[in-house]
N, C-alpha and C positions, 0 to 999 in steps of 0.2 A: 374618318372625316371630322374636322372641327366644325361645330355648329355655333354660330355667333349671332345673337340678337343685339343689335346696336341701338342704343337709346338716344344717341346724339342726333339732332335734326339740323345741324349746320351742314349745308351742302358742300362747303369747301373741305371740311373735316371728312365727310363721308366719301368724297371722291379720292381724297388723299389716302384714306384707310384702305380702299381697294388696291391702289398701287403698292402700298406698303405690304399688304398681305401677299400680293402676287409675287413681289420680288424678295421678300424676306422670310416667308414661311415655306417649309418643305412639304407639309401635309396638304391634302385636299381640304377645301373649306367651303362652307355654305353660310351665307349671311343674309339677314333680313334687316331692312333699314328704311327710314322715312326722311324726307327733307322738308324744311319750311319752304314756302313758295319760292320757286326758282326755275330757271330755264337751264337745261343741261344740253349743251351743243356737242355735236360729233367732232372728233379730232380734226377732221379735214374741212370743216365748214367755215364760212365767213360769218362770224358771229353777228355783226350788225345787219346782215341780210336776212337773218333768221328771227329777229325779235322786233316787236313793236316798242321802239325805244321810249316813246312818250309814256305808254302804259306801264312799262317796266320801271321807269323813273318814278312816276306818280304813285305806284303801288309798292315801291321798294322791293322789287323782286330781284333776287340775286341771279347772276349769270355766271355759269361755270362750264369750262370745257372739260370733257372726259377723255380717257385714254383711247376708247374705242371709236370706230367709225360710225357711219349711219347718220340719221337725222336728229334734229332738235326735238326735245320733249319737255313738257311742263310737269313739274312736281309740286305737290302740296301735301299736307298731312293726311289727305284722303287717298293718296297714292302710296302703295307699298312697293318697295324695290327688293329684288332678290339677286343674289350674286353667287355663282359657282366659280371656284378657282380649282383647277385640276391639272395634274401632270400626266404626260403620256408621250407617245410617239408623235413627232411633229405633224405628219400627214394625217393623223387621226384626231387632232385637237379640235378643229372647227366642226361642230355638230350641233346645230340649233335645235333639232328635234330631240336629241338626247337630253339636253338641259331644260327644255320646256315641258317634257313629258310629266315630271312630278307635279307641275302646276295643273296640268290637265287632269291628272288623277285626283287631285284634291277637289277640283271643281265638280268632277263627276260624282264623287262621294257626297257632295252637297246638292246634287240633283241638277247641275248645270251642264248642258252639253256644249262644250267648247271645242274649238278645232285649231290646229296649226294650219295657217294659210300663207301662201306667197313665200317670200324669202325668209321672213323673220317675225311674223305676226301671229298672235293668238286672237281668235274672234269668237263672238257669241252671236249667232244669227246673222253673220256677215259683217258685224260691226266690231271694230278693233278695241281690245281692252289692254293689250300688251304688245309693246315693241321690244325687240331684243337686239343686242349687239355683242360683238366679241373682239378681244384683243389678245394676240399671241405674244408671249415673251419667253424666248429661249424654248424650253420644253414644257412650258405651262400656258394655259389658256384662262383668260378671264371672260366669263359669260355673265352678262347682267341684263335684267329686263324690268320694265315697269309693269305694275298691276294697278290699273285704275279701279279703285274700289268705291270711293265716294268723293271723288275729286270734284272741285268746283269747275264745271264745264265752261262757264262764262269767262272765268279767268284764263282757262286753257286757251280758249279761242282768242281772247283779247291779247294775251302775252305773245302769242305766236303769229298774230295777224299783221303782216307787214306788206307794204306795196312792192310787188315783184318787179316793177319797172324802175325802182331806185338803183338797183345794182346790176352790173354786168361783170361776171367773173367765171372762173372755172371750178369754183368750190362745189362740194356736194350739196344739193338742194334737198330740203325736207319735203316729203310728200304728205299733204294734209289728208287725213282719213276721217271717215265717219267713225265715231267712237262711242263707247258705252261704258257705264260703271257696272262692275260686278254686282254691287248691292241691289241693283234694280232687278236682278234675275233670281234672287234667293227666295225660297219659300218662307223662311223665317228670318226676322231681322237679326243682324249681327254687326258688331262694330269692326272697324278696320284692325284693331288690336286682337280681337277674337279670331278674325280671319288669319292674321299673322301666326297665331298660336296653332291653328289648324295645319298650316303649311309646315311649321317647324316640327310638330309632332309627327306628321307624315314622313318627313325626311328622316327623323330619328328612328322611326319604326321600320322603315324600308331599306335603311343603309347600314350594313354591317360595320361595327366599330365606331359608330357615330357617337360623339361626346360633346357636351356643352363646353364652350370656352368663352372666357371674358378677357378683354384686353387688359394686360398688366399695366402698371404705371409706366414702365419702360416703353411699352407699345404706344401708349397715349402720348408720351413725350416725343417719340419719333414721328408719329403721325402728325402731331401739331406742328412740328418743325417743317415737315413737307408741305403742310397746309399753308404755312406762313411764307415759305420760300418759293412756292410754285402756284398752288391752286387758288390763292386769293389775289394773285398779281394780274395787273392789266396785260402784261407781256404774254402770259399764258392764255388768258381768257379772250383777249381781243387782238393783241399784237401777233399772235401765232396765225391769224387768218391769212389765207393766200392773197395774192395780188388781186385787186378789184377796182372797177370804176364805179363811182357813185354819182348819181344825178338826181336832183330834186328841184321842183319849182314850187314857190309859194306866192300867194297873193297878199300884198301888203298895202298899207295906205299910200305908199310911194310908188305903187305899180307892181308889175310882175317881176320877181327876182328868181333867177335860176342859178343853181350851183352845179358845177361839174368838178369832180375830184378824181385824181388817180392816186391810189393808195397801195403801198407795198409794205408787208410786215407791220401793218397797222399805222404806218407813217405816211403822211400826205406828201406825195412827190410833186404834185402839180395841182393848183387850184385856179379855177376860172369862174367869173361871174358874167351872167347874161341877163337881159331883160329890157323892159321899157322904162326903167327908173331914170331919174335925173341925179346929177351929182355936182358938187363943187370941187372935190378933190378926186384924184384918180384912184379907183378901186384896185388898180394894179399894186398899190402899196400893201393893201390887205392880202391880196393874192400871194405876194412874196413872203409876207409875214407868216402865212399859214403853212407854207412849204417847209417841211422838216418837223412839223408838229405831229404828235400822236393824234389819230382821229378819235379823240375822246372829248366829251364835253368840257371836262376840267382843263385839259391842255389847250383846247381851242379858245376857251374863255380867257385863259391867261394871255394868249397871244393878242386877243382883241382888246384887252384892257388898255393898251397904249393908244387906241384910236377913238376918236369921236365919230362913231359909225354914221351919225346923221349927216356928217359932212361928205361922206363918200356915197351914201344912198339917201337922198333927201326923203324925209318923212318915213324912213324905215328905222325901226328901233333895233337896238342891240339884240333884244330877245328874239325878234323876228329873224335876224340874220343867223343867230345860233340855231333856231328851228330849221332853217333852210339847209344847214350843214349836217343834219342827222335825220 
């Protein structure tokens, strides 16, 4: 088994690295890595329905879609991520207990009684500190999990706190859980990097043939190419979302303004405005202009640039209209 400690904290690179290793390495691999503040959404999720867009924008939190299913998770430098990539018979590949067992063993060595619970969670005293997901590619499986060690819980809550009434879709919804940091349960203080080293040492000691591996220059070039062509793109992170209906109402100086959107593959198929606002010009012009636009702030803002919004919604600013659309 190749054991890789990754020092990059760019979430786009780190998610690309997993896909690269899954598809281009033949050996089993174990990796430990961290991300700068980011939200990682499951492959089958509606991204906008999982995030607090305003909080994400104000705090410059990156949003990245991963290969595996499951729910959205928040990462920061107090969160350690682990990845197993292994080959085997197809019917034997998916095994959450097998890949989380080494983590439980490390925690027990440190005096923490942790458990595997439910479908894919690790808990301490009933509170979740690790969510896990898997993705099968041919005869290989990618298993990865989060390990909340000293994560900023306020940011975790704020980044994923979204109004459930805004979206109607068939996408997989995240289940919000009571969570805890591992560091709160240690007898002696430890940094997240020291904890990382405990895990890596345990894997090396308990796995026959384990060896340390560092990405070559060629690996890094290939991963960076995948990052730039896929993982950093709006099309993957937002446009890949399933069809959904979006509805939001805001109070403005011009009255109540409600927006209803039908979105498919991240593109607005239909837009409608409702409310008790007054207008000089027909808002149907803006509705038509929005149709065919990506449901992203940049694309919508570009469509709105050609309009004097205050003529279509009296006493409603352009900024208030954009707020209503997300």
